[in-house]
C-alpha positions as CSV (number, residue, x, y, z in Angstrom):
1,X,0.4,-0.3,0.0
2,X,2.0,3.3,-1.1
3,X,1.0,6.2,0.4
4,X,-1.3,7.7,-1.5
5,X,-3.3,4.4,-1.1
6,X,-3.5,5.1,2.2
7,X,-4.2,8.9,2.3
8,X,-7.4,7.4,-0.1
9,X,-8.2,4.6,1.8
10,X,-8.4,7.1,5.4
11,X,-10.4,10.1,3.2
12,X,-12.6,7.8,2.3
13,X,-13.7,6.2,5.2
14,X,-13.6,10.5,6.5
15,X,-15.9,11.0,3.4
16,X,-17.9,7.5,4.9
17,X,-18.5,8.6,8.4
18,X,-21.3,11.0,10.0
19,X,-19.0,14.5,11.4
20,X,-20.8,16.1,14.6
21,X,-18.7,19.1,15.7
22,X,-21.1,19.8,18.5
23,X,-19.5,18.7,21.8
24,X,-21.4,15.5,23.4
25,X,-23.6,16.0,26.4
26,X,-23.3,13.5,29.1
27,X,-26.7,12.5,28.4
28,X,-25.3,10.9,25.7
29,X,-25.1,7.5,25.2
30,X,-21.6,5.9,24.5
31,X,-22.3,5.3,20.9
32,X,-23.4,8.9,20.5
33,X,-20.5,10.4,22.3
34,X,-17.9,8.2,20.2
35,X,-19.5,9.3,16.8
36,X,-19.4,12.9,17.8
37,X,-15.4,12.6,19.3
38,X,-14.8,10.9,16.3
39,X,-16.4,13.2,13.8
40,X,-14.3,16.2,15.7
41,X,-11.2,13.8,14.6
42,X,-12.4,14.0,11.0
43,X,-12.1,17.6,11.3
44,X,-8.8,17.1,12.0
45,X,-7.8,15.2,9.6
46,X,-9.8,17.3,7.1
47,X,-7.5,20.0,8.2
48,X,-4.5,18.5,8.1
49,X,-3.5,17.4,11.6
50,X,-3.1,13.8,11.7
51,X,-1.7,14.0,15.2
52,X,-4.8,15.4,16.4
53,X,-7.3,13.8,14.7
54,X,-5.6,9.8,16.4
55,X,-5.2,11.1,19.5
56,X,-9.7,12.2,19.6
57,X,-10.4,9.1,17.3
58,X,-8.4,6.8,20.1
59,X,-10.3,8.4,22.2
60,X,-14.0,8.0,20.7
61,X,-12.6,4.2,20.1
62,X,-12.3,4.2,24.3
63,X,-15.5,5.0,24.4
64,X,-17.2,2.4,22.2
65,X,-14.9,0.2,20.2
66,X,-14.9,0.1,16.4
67,X,-13.1,-1.2,14.0
68,X,-14.1,1.6,11.9
69,X,-12.8,4.4,13.5
70,X,-9.4,2.1,14.3
71,X,-9.1,1.8,10.8
72,X,-8.7,5.8,10.5
73,X,-6.1,6.0,13.0
74,X,-3.9,3.0,11.4
75,X,-4.4,5.2,8.1
76,X,-3.3,8.9,9.8
77,X,-0.4,6.2,11.5
78,X,0.5,5.4,8.4
79,X,0.2,8.9,6.7
80,X,2.6,10.1,9.5
81,X,5.8,7.3,8.8
82,X,4.9,5.3,11.9
83,X,4.5,2.2,10.1
84,X,5.2,-0.2,13.2
85,X,2.3,1.4,15.1
86,X,-0.5,1.5,11.9
87,X,0.4,-2.5,11.3
88,X,0.0,-3.1,15.2
89,X,-3.4,-1.1,14.9
90,X,-4.2,-2.9,11.6
91,X,-3.3,-6.5,13.6
92,X,-5.7,-5.1,16.2
93,X,-8.8,-4.9,14.0
94,X,-7.9,-8.6,11.8
95,X,-7.8,-10.2,15.4
96,X,-11.1,-8.6,16.8
97,X,-14.1,-10.9,17.0
98,X,-17.3,-9.5,15.6
99,X,-20.9,-9.8,16.6
100,X,-23.0,-12.1,14.7
101,X,-24.9,-9.0,14.3
102,X,-22.1,-6.9,13.5
103,X,-22.6,-4.0,10.8
104,X,-21.6,-4.6,7.7
105,X,-19.2,-1.2,7.7
106,X,-17.6,-3.2,10.6
107,X,-17.1,-5.8,8.3
108,X,-15.6,-4.3,5.8
109,X,-13.3,-2.3,8.0
110,X,-11.7,-5.6,9.2
111,X,-11.6,-7.2,5.4
112,X,-10.2,-3.9,4.7
113,X,-6.9,-4.4,7.0
114,X,-6.4,-8.0,6.2
115,X,-5.7,-6.7,3.1
116,X,-3.4,-4.1,3.2
117,X,-1.8,-5.2,6.4
118,X,0.8,-7.6,4.9
119,X,1.5,-5.0,2.5
120,X,2.3,-2.1,5.2
121,X,4.1,-4.8,7.3
122,X,6.8,-5.0,4.1
123,X,7.6,-1.4,4.9
124,X,8.8,-2.4,8.1
125,X,12.5,-1.9,8.9
126,X,14.5,-4.2,10.8
127,X,17.4,-3.4,12.9
128,X,19.5,-6.1,14.5
129,X,22.7,-5.1,16.9
130,X,24.7,-8.5,17.1
131,X,26.5,-8.7,20.6
132,X,29.6,-10.1,20.7
133,X,31.1,-9.7,24.1
134,X,33.4,-11.6,26.7
135,X,31.9,-13.2,29.9
136,X,32.8,-10.5,32.1
137,X,31.6,-7.6,30.1
138,X,27.8,-6.5,28.5
139,X,26.1,-3.7,26.4
140,X,24.0,-2.1,29.3
141,X,21.7,-0.3,27.2
142,X,20.3,-0.2,23.5
143,X,18.1,3.0,22.7
144,X,16.4,4.1,19.8
145,X,15.2,7.5,19.4
146,X,15.3,7.3,23.0
147,X,13.5,4.3,24.0
148,X,15.0,2.0,25.7
149,X,15.1,-1.9,23.7
150,X,14.8,-4.8,25.3
151,X,18.1,-6.4,25.7
152,X,16.7,-10.2,25.8
153,X,15.9,-9.3,21.9
154,X,18.4,-8.9,19.1
155,X,16.2,-7.4,16.5
156,X,13.9,-4.3,16.6
157,X,11.1,-3.4,14.1
158,X,11.1,0.2,13.3
159,X,10.3,3.3,11.2
160,X,12.2,3.5,7.8
161,X,13.8,6.9,8.1
162,X,16.0,8.4,10.1
163,X,16.5,7.6,14.2
164,X,19.0,7.9,16.8
165,X,20.8,5.1,17.5
166,X,22.3,4.6,21.2
167,X,24.3,2.0,22.5
168,X,25.7,2.1,26.0
169,X,28.3,0.1,27.8
170,X,29.0,1.4,31.4
171,X,30.1,5.0,31.4
172,X,30.7,5.4,27.4
173,X,28.7,6.1,24.8
174,X,28.2,4.9,21.2
175,X,25.5,7.8,19.7
176,X,24.8,8.3,15.9
177,X,22.0,9.0,13.8
178,X,21.1,6.2,11.4
179,X,18.4,6.2,8.1
180,X,16.6,3.0,7.2
181,X,14.4,2.4,3.9
182,X,11.3,1.2,3.5
183,X,11.8,-2.8,4.7
184,X,15.4,-3.0,4.7
185,X,17.1,-5.1,7.4
186,X,20.2,-3.9,8.3
187,X,22.3,-5.6,10.4
188,X,24.8,-3.8,13.4
189,X,27.7,-5.6,15.4
190,X,29.1,-3.9,19.0
191,X,31.8,-6.0,20.0
192,X,33.4,-5.5,23.4
193,X,37.3,-6.7,24.2
194,X,39.9,-6.1,26.4
195,X,42.5,-4.2,25.1
196,X,46.3,-3.3,27.7
197,X,46.0,0.0,29.5
198,X,48.5,2.6,27.6
199,X,51.8,3.0,29.6
200,X,50.9,5.0,32.8
201,X,51.7,8.9,33.3
202,X,54.5,9.7,35.0
203,X,52.9,12.7,37.3
204,X,56.3,15.3,39.1
205,X,58.9,13.1,37.0
206,X,60.0,16.5,35.0
207,X,60.0,18.7,37.7
208,X,62.0,16.1,39.9
209,X,64.3,17.0,36.9
210,X,64.1,20.5,36.6
211,X,64.8,21.3,40.6
212,X,67.2,18.6,40.6
213,X,69.4,20.4,38.3
214,X,68.5,23.6,39.8
215,X,69.5,22.4,43.5
216,X,72.6,20.8,42.4
217,X,73.5,24.2,40.8
218,X,72.2,25.9,44.2
219,X,74.6,24.0,45.8
220,X,77.6,24.4,43.6
221,X,77.5,28.2,43.5
222,X,77.2,27.7,47.7
223,X,80.2,25.3,47.5
224,X,81.9,27.8,45.5
225,X,81.5,30.6,47.8
226,X,82.0,28.6,51.2
227,X,86.1,27.5,49.5
228,X,86.8,31.5,48.7
229,X,85.2,32.4,52.2
230,X,87.7,29.6,53.7
231,X,90.5,31.0,51.6
232,X,89.5,34.6,52.6
233,X,89.1,33.6,56.6
234,X,92.7,32.0,55.8
235,X,94.2,34.9,54.8
236,X,92.8,37.2,58.0
237,X,93.6,34.8,60.4
238,X,97.5,34.9,58.9
239,X,97.4,38.7,58.8
240,X,95.1,39.3,62.0
241,X,95.7,36.6,64.3
242,X,93.1,33.6,65.5
243,X,90.8,36.3,67.4
244,X,90.9,38.8,64.6
245,X,92.2,41.3,67.2
246,X,95.2,42.2,65.5
247,X,94.0,43.5,62.2
248,X,94.5,47.0,60.7
249,X,91.5,49.0,60.3
250,X,91.8,49.4,56.1
251,X,91.2,45.2,56.9
252,X,87.8,45.9,58.3
253,X,86.3,45.7,54.5
254,X,88.2,42.2,54.1
255,X,86.1,41.1,57.4
256,X,82.8,42.9,56.3
257,X,83.3,40.6,52.6
258,X,84.3,37.3,54.5
259,X,80.6,37.3,56.5
260,X,78.9,38.3,53.5
261,X,80.5,35.9,51.9
262,X,79.9,32.7,54.7
263,X,76.0,34.4,54.7
264,X,75.6,33.7,51.0
265,X,77.4,30.0,51.6
266,X,74.6,29.5,54.1
267,X,72.1,30.6,51.9
268,X,72.7,28.8,48.5
269,X,73.7,25.7,50.0
270,X,70.7,25.0,52.2
271,X,68.3,26.4,49.4
272,X,69.7,23.8,46.5
273,X,69.5,21.1,50.0
274,X,65.9,22.2,50.2
275,X,65.5,22.0,46.5
276,X,67.4,18.7,46.1
277,X,65.0,17.2,48.7
278,X,61.6,17.8,46.6
279,X,63.3,16.8,43.5
280,X,64.2,13.8,44.9
281,X,60.9,13.5,46.7
282,X,58.5,14.6,43.4
283,X,61.2,11.6,41.7
284,X,59.9,9.2,44.4
285,X,56.2,9.5,43.6
286,X,56.3,9.7,40.0
287,X,57.7,5.5,40.6
288,X,54.5,5.1,42.5
289,X,52.2,5.7,40.1
290,X,50.0,2.2,39.7
291,X,49.1,0.6,35.8
292,X,46.0,1.4,35.1
293,X,43.5,-1.7,34.2
294,X,42.9,-3.6,30.9
295,X,40.9,-0.9,29.0
296,X,37.1,-2.0,27.8
297,X,36.9,-0.9,24.1
298,X,33.4,-0.8,22.4
299,X,33.6,-1.0,18.7
300,X,30.3,-0.6,17.0
301,X,30.2,-1.7,13.1
302,X,27.6,-0.6,10.6
303,X,28.2,3.0,11.8
304,X,31.8,3.5,11.1
305,X,32.5,4.4,14.9
306,X,34.1,3.9,18.1
307,X,34.0,4.4,21.7
308,X,36.4,3.4,24.4
309,X,36.0,3.4,27.8
310,X,37.2,1.4,30.8
311,X,37.0,-1.7,32.7
C-alpha cells in the first residue's frame, strides 16, 4: 500500500462517516459520544492534522470500540510514517472478534485491514544489534530515539527513516544517526574486548629533573662561595691572628666581605639542599603511580564509530 493509497483510504473513511463537531452532552449514550468525538477527529484530519485526529479517534474508540475508527487511526499513523504502530493497529482489527450482528461497516473495515496489513508490514525496517562480548562484559543499554529496547532481543522493528541509535556500556556511549529505507534489514555489530592500558603517566618526573638541576646548581654556587670564604678566612687569620684582634683598620672591609660570603654560602647551600629534597620526593612519587587496569574497547561496526572506556 503506497502512501497515496493510504491517504485515499483514510479520506474515503472520513467521507463515509458522519461528522458531528458539537461537544457531546453527558446524557448521550456511548455510541453517540464516540461518534461525536470521532467526527471532531475527522475534522482535524481534513485540516491536515493527523496527530490531533489520532488522539481524538483513540478517545472515541476507548468509549465505543469500532473497527471503522481504528482503521482511520491506522491510516493516519501510516501517513505520518509510523508504520510499526499502524501495523499493530491493523493487527488488532484483524484479530478482533465481531458479533454476529455487527454492522456491515465493521465487517468491511476488518476485511480492509486484512488486505492492507501485508503490504504495510513489508514497509517496516528491521535493525539487528549483534553483540559480541566476553563473559565479564556486556552491553548495558540500547536506545532508539531515546526509547529503551529490550536487551533480551537482538532485532527491533522500526519505522523507515532517520533514527538516533545509542549503545551504552558502562559510562561510555556510542551514539549516531542512522537512516533506513522501507523494508530495509540492517545489522550492526557491537563488539567488546579488553586491551592493555597505555603506559601510566609519570606525574612530577619532569619537575623533579628541573628542580634537581636547580638544586645542584645552587649547591655548587654555595660550595664555591664556601671555598672562597675559607681562603679569605685563612688570610685574615694569618694577618690578624686567630681572634682577629690584630687587624689594621683597613682590614675591616675584608672582614665584612668574609661575613657576606659566609652568609651567601649558607643561603645557597640551604636552598640547594631543600630543592634537591623536593626533587627527590617528586621523583619518588612518580615511581609510585600504579598501572591502569585493562581498558574495555567498544567497537560498533555498520556505523563506523568507536568508543573507548574502562573495564
